[in-house]
Structure formats: C-alpha cells, structure tokens
C-alpha positions in Angstrom: -2.9 0.9 -15.7 -2.2 -2.1 -13.5 0.4 -3.7 -16.0 2.3 -0.8 -16.6 2.7 0.0 -13.0 4.0 -3.6 -12.4 6.2 -3.3 -15.4 8.0 0.0 -13.9 8.3 -1.8 -10.6 10.2 -4.8 -12.2 12.5 -2.7 -14.4 15.6 -3.4 -12.4 14.9 -6.9 -12.3 14.2 -7.2 -15.9 17.0 -5.0 -16.9 19.4 -7.4 -15.2 17.8 -10.6 -16.5 17.1 -9.5 -20.0 20.5 -7.6 -20.7 22.1 -10.8 -20.2 19.7 -12.6 -22.5 19.5 -10.2 -25.2 23.4 -10.1 -25.4 23.4 -13.9 -25.5 20.9 -14.0 -28.6 22.7 -11.7 -31.1 23.9 -13.9 -33.8 24.2 -17.1 -31.9 22.7 -20.6 -32.8 21.2 -22.9 -30.5 23.8 -25.4 -29.2 25.3 -26.7 -26.1 27.6 -23.7 -25.4 24.5 -21.4 -25.8 22.5 -23.6 -23.4 25.5 -23.2 -20.9 25.8 -19.6 -20.8 21.9 -19.2 -20.5 21.7 -21.3 -17.6 24.7 -19.2 -16.0 22.7 -16.0 -16.8 19.3 -17.3 -15.3 21.3 -18.9 -12.1 23.0 -15.5 -11.4 19.9 -13.5 -12.1 18.5 -14.9 -8.6 16.7 -17.4 -10.3 19.1 -19.9 -8.8 18.2 -23.6 -9.1 14.9 -22.7 -10.6 16.9 -21.1 -13.7 18.8 -24.8 -13.8 16.0 -26.6 -13.9 14.3 -24.6 -16.7 17.4 -25.0 -18.9 17.5 -28.5 -18.1 13.8 -28.7 -19.6 15.2 -26.7 -22.6 18.0 -29.1 -23.0 15.7 -32.0 -23.2 13.3 -29.9 -25.8 16.4 -29.4 -27.8 17.7 -32.9 -28.1 14.0 -33.9 -29.0 14.0 -31.0 -31.6 11.0 -29.6 -30.2 13.2 -26.2 -29.9 15.3 -25.7 -32.8 16.1 -21.9 -32.9 17.1 -19.5 -30.6 14.2 -17.2 -31.7 12.0 -19.9 -29.9 13.7 -19.8 -26.7 11.8 -16.8 -25.1 8.5 -18.2 -25.5 9.7 -21.4 -24.3 11.3 -19.8 -20.9 8.0 -17.7 -20.4 6.0 -20.8 -20.5 8.3 -22.7 -18.3 8.6 -20.1 -15.7 4.7 -19.4 -15.8 4.1 -23.3 -15.2 6.7 -23.1 -12.4 4.5 -20.5 -10.6 1.2 -22.5 -11.3 -1.0 -22.4 -8.5 0.9 -19.3 -6.8 -2.0 -17.0 -7.4 -4.7 -16.5 -4.9 -7.1 -14.1 -3.5 -7.4 -12.9 0.0 -9.5 -15.3 2.2 -13.1 -14.1 3.2 -14.5 -16.0 6.6 -18.1 -17.3 6.2 -18.9 -14.7 9.1 -17.1 -11.4 10.1 -14.5 -10.9 10.9 -11.8 -12.1 8.7 -8.8 -12.2 10.8 -5.1 -11.4 9.1 -2.3 -11.9 10.8 0.9 -10.2 9.3 4.4 -11.5 10.1 7.7 -10.7 9.1 11.2 -9.5 10.0 11.9 -5.6 10.9 12.6 -3.8 8.0 11.1 -5.9 5.5 8.4 -3.3 4.8 5.6 -5.0 7.1 3.9 -1.7 8.6 3.6 -0.1 5.2 2.3 -3.1 3.7 -0.3 -3.4 6.4 -1.3 0.1 5.4 -1.6 -0.7 1.8 -3.5 -4.0 2.4 -5.9 -1.8 4.4 -6.3 0.8 1.7 -6.8 -2.0 -1.0 -9.5 -3.6 1.4 -11.4 -0.2 1.7 -11.2 0.6 -1.8 -13.3 -2.9 -2.3 -15.8 -1.6 0.2 -14.8 -3.5 3.3 -14.6 -2.3 6.9 -11.2 -2.6 8.4 -9.6 -2.6 11.8 -6.0 -2.6 12.7 -4.4 -4.2 15.5 -0.9 -2.8 16.7 0.9 -6.1 17.9 4.3 -4.9 17.3 4.7 -3.6 20.9 8.4 -3.9 21.2 8.8 -1.0 18.9 7.5 2.4 19.7 8.0 3.3 16.0 5.9 0.6 14.6 2.8 1.2 16.7 3.2 5.1 15.9 3.7 4.4 12.1 0.8 2.3 12.2 -1.3 4.6 14.1 -0.3 7.4 11.8 -1.4 5.6 8.7 -4.7 4.6 10.3 -5.4 8.1 11.1 -4.8 9.0 7.4 -6.9 6.1 6.1 -9.7 6.8 8.7 -9.6 3.1 10.0 -9.8 2.6 13.7 -6.7 1.0 15.4 -6.5 -0.9 18.6 -3.2 -0.4 20.6 -1.6 -0.6 23.7 1.5 1.0 25.5 5.1 0.1 24.2 6.2 -3.1 25.8 2.8 -4.4 26.3 2.3 -8.0 25.6 1.6 -8.5 22.1 -0.8 -11.6 22.8 -2.8 -9.0 25.0 -3.2 -6.8 22.1 -4.4 -9.5 20.0 -7.0 -10.5 22.6 -8.3 -7.0 22.6 -8.5 -6.4 18.7 -10.0 -9.7 18.1 -12.8 -8.8 20.8 -13.3 -5.5 19.1 -13.5 -6.7 15.8 -16.1 -9.5 16.7 -18.0 -6.6 18.9 -17.9 -4.3 15.8 -18.4 -6.7 13.0 -15.8 -5.4 10.8 -15.0 -7.0 7.7 -11.3 -7.4 8.1 -8.9 -7.2 11.3 -5.3 -6.9 10.1 -3.2 -7.8 13.1 0.3 -6.7 13.3 3.1 -8.6 14.8 6.5 -7.9 16.3 9.1 -7.8 13.5 10.8 -10.8 15.0 14.0 -11.9 13.6 13.8 -15.7 12.8 17.0 -16.6 14.7 15.2 -15.5 17.9 13.4 -18.4 19.6 11.5 -16.8 22.0 9.9 -14.2 19.6 8.9 -17.2 17.5 7.4 -18.9 20.7 5.4 -15.4 21.1 4.1 -15.8 17.8 2.6 -19.3 18.3 1.2 -17.6 21.7 -0.8 -15.0 19.5 -2.1 -17.7 17.2 -3.4 -19.6 20.2 -5.1 -16.4 21.7 -6.8 -15.5 18.4 -8.2 -19.1 18.0 -9.7 -18.9 21.6 -12.0 -16.4 20.6 -12.4 -17.2 16.7 -11.7 -21.0 16.5 -11.2 -21.0 12.7 -8.8 -18.0 12.9 -6.4 -16.8 11.8 -8.2 -16.9 8.3 -4.7 -15.9 6.7 -1.2 -15.5 8.0 0.6 -13.3 5.5 4.4 -13.4 5.5 5.8 -10.0 4.4 9.4 -10.5 2.5 11.7 -7.8 1.5 12.1 -8.7 -2.4 15.5 -6.7 -2.1 17.0 -9.2 0.1 17.1 -12.0 -2.6 18.3 -15.4 -1.4 18.0 -14.3 2.4 14.2 -13.8 1.9 13.9 -17.3 0.9 15.9 -18.6 4.3 13.4 -16.3 6.0 10.3 -17.8 4.5 11.6 -21.2 5.4 12.1 -20.4 8.9 8.7 -18.6 9.4 6.7 -22.0 8.5 7.9 -23.4 11.4 6.2 -21.1 13.9 3.1 -20.0 12.0 1.1 -21.6 9.5 1.7 -19.2 6.7 -1.0 -19.1 4.0 0.1 -16.3 1.6 3.0 -13.8 0.8 3.3 -10.4 0.3 6.5 -9.3 -1.5 7.4 -5.8 -0.6 9.9 -3.4 -2.3 9.7 -5.0 -5.9 10.4 -1.6 -7.3 13.6 -1.4 -5.4 15.4 -4.5 -6.5 17.0 -6.4 -9.4 16.3 -9.5 -7.3 12.8 -10.3 -8.2 13.6 -13.5 -9.6 14.1 -14.7 -5.8 10.1 -15.1 -6.2 10.6 -18.4 -7.6 13.0 -19.7 -5.0 10.6 -18.3 -2.4 8.2 -20.4 -3.9 10.3 -23.5 -3.9 10.8 -23.7 0.0 7.1 -22.0 0.7 4.6 -23.2 -1.8 1.8 -21.0 -0.9 0.2 -18.3 -2.8 1.7 -14.9 -3.6 -1.1 -12.7 -2.5 0.4 -9.2 -3.3 3.5 -7.4 -4.7 4.5 -4.0 -3.2 5.1 -2.1 -6.6 6.1 1.4 -5.2 5.8 3.9 -2.2 2.5 5.1 -2.6 -0.6 4.0 -0.5 -2.1 2.6 -3.6 1.1 0.6 -4.7 -0.2 -2.7 -3.9 -1.1 -5.0 -6.8 -2.7 -8.6 -6.5 0.0 -11.1 -7.9 -0.7 -12.5 -11.2 1.5 -15.1 -12.7 1.6 -14.2 -16.4 1.9 -10.5 -15.9 5.0 -11.0 -13.5 6.6 -13.3 -16.0 5.9 -11.0 -18.9 7.3 -8.1 -16.8 10.7 -9.7 -16.2 11.1 -11.2 -19.2 11.4 -8.9 -22.1 13.7 -8.7 -25.2 15.1 -5.7 -27.0 13.8 -5.0 -30.7 17.0 -6.3 -32.2 17.1 -9.8 -30.1 14.7 -12.3 -31.5 11.2 -12.3 -29.7 
C-alpha cells in the first residue's frame, strides 16, 4: 500500500512534529500563549519560517473567531500546509518524440546514484525502455555502482573510463538514446559540490552538449536532495538553480530523517514540482509525490489529543 509505505517512511518526522503538538493540545485552551508555543514547535520541526507563516494565518483566524477551539487547529494546520504546497505535484515529463532526456544533479552522498536506479525501475514498471548515462566520471565508485544497478535491472548503460570528460559521456549517451529510440535517457552527472564553481561550469557544458543533439532537451533536470540534511538541503537547492534550469526534485532518504518538514523550506526557495520521494532502501522505494498524502503522513495526533 503506497500510503502505508509513505507513512512508515515519515515516522521520524511525524514523531518529532506531533509529539510536541500532542503535548501542547492536552488540556489547553486556544489563546495567545498557545499560539506562541505552537509557533515555536513548528519552527523547530524544520518547518522554519513556513511554520511562522502558518501560525500567523492561525492568529488572524483566531482573532476573527473563525477558529475558536484547539480541536479545530489540526484541521487548520493541515489545510494551510497543503495550500502552501499547492502546485508542487508533477508527473515526469514526456517528450513528444523519443528519447525523453532526464538530467540528474546533486551533491555527493545525497543518494543520487540510488535514486537514478529507483527512477529507472519506476519507468521500467510503467513499460518504458530506459538507457543510463554514467556521467559522474570523477568517481570510479559512482560509475561502478550505476553499472551494477544497470545489470540488475537489465538496462543498457553508456560509460567511459574514470576521469573522462562528462560532456563526452553525455554526447555518447544522447547519441545512443536517439539511435535506439529509447523512451527515457537518465543521465547522471558529477556529484558536484555547489561551492565548486568549475564543476558548476561543467554542468552548464553538459546542458549545452545535450541541446546540440536534441534542442528541446534536457526535458527534465532533477535535483536530488538528501532529506536528512534539512536546512542544508535548502541552501543546495538555491545554489543549483544558478547553473541548471531545475525542473523537479527528488527528496531521497525520507525514511532516515526527522527533518522531512524541510520540504516546505526547499519549495520556498525552489518553487518547482517535487517529483518523487525516496521512502526506503529497496529498488521499489520511490514514490510519486502527493501533497495531501505527505501532509497527512507528517501530521497525526494521538488518540488522547483532539483530532
């Protein structure tokens, strides 16, 4: 069950967020002191400024007597948080003609290579043909790992020797994808740190090389962010937009963090669709993002607290 998998993956985030909220609700009336404590809990749960904005809305509703009791607050929070994520769902692009070229970017350690394998599996399951391009040539381990996944999934891969020009790999991969008329080319890039300007320049070069062969490509540029890094993921999101037209996000390792609330802050600085959430270590543990499912999974109250 998809929702069950998402619910389990977001347990740590939910526990941190709702533990504080549930304590706050016991025997309390809705007043200014309650609202101040609520704001602090939301801010410290990696919702940050988003939490402050939600409580500001709640304060207005309280003064207008639109919300009168603490029992009405959970529904208000869910509604406002879902509204803040409005427009953040989005399906993976599909080009008018094959191939659809998807560029994958992100820093080392973010879960990029594994996310590519999971995405390949997801596309396979939908009946698509997939080709992988191992453009992270600076790390032998990255090419080896992607090659291993390609073998397990029965997917062809285009690669070169360690240290090869990533743009050359991109050129070869796009040429192969066009010749074979595959549905999707997933092109890995170096796990470049956003502070290294030369690597960001390399990313821009890859984009130019891809466009030379397929002018309207890349059709997607997905940024993989490690959800466990919380606010740092927000800074990465902001930096990557300077070198590549990011069209969507994959939030990896959602199951290993209590900082899932950072998704709101990430969307604040990078208002592009969240395409997928990594919800486990298995090859099938990649879920298309759904706003209401996400909000419901992070905000749950125990049975003693008002619902």
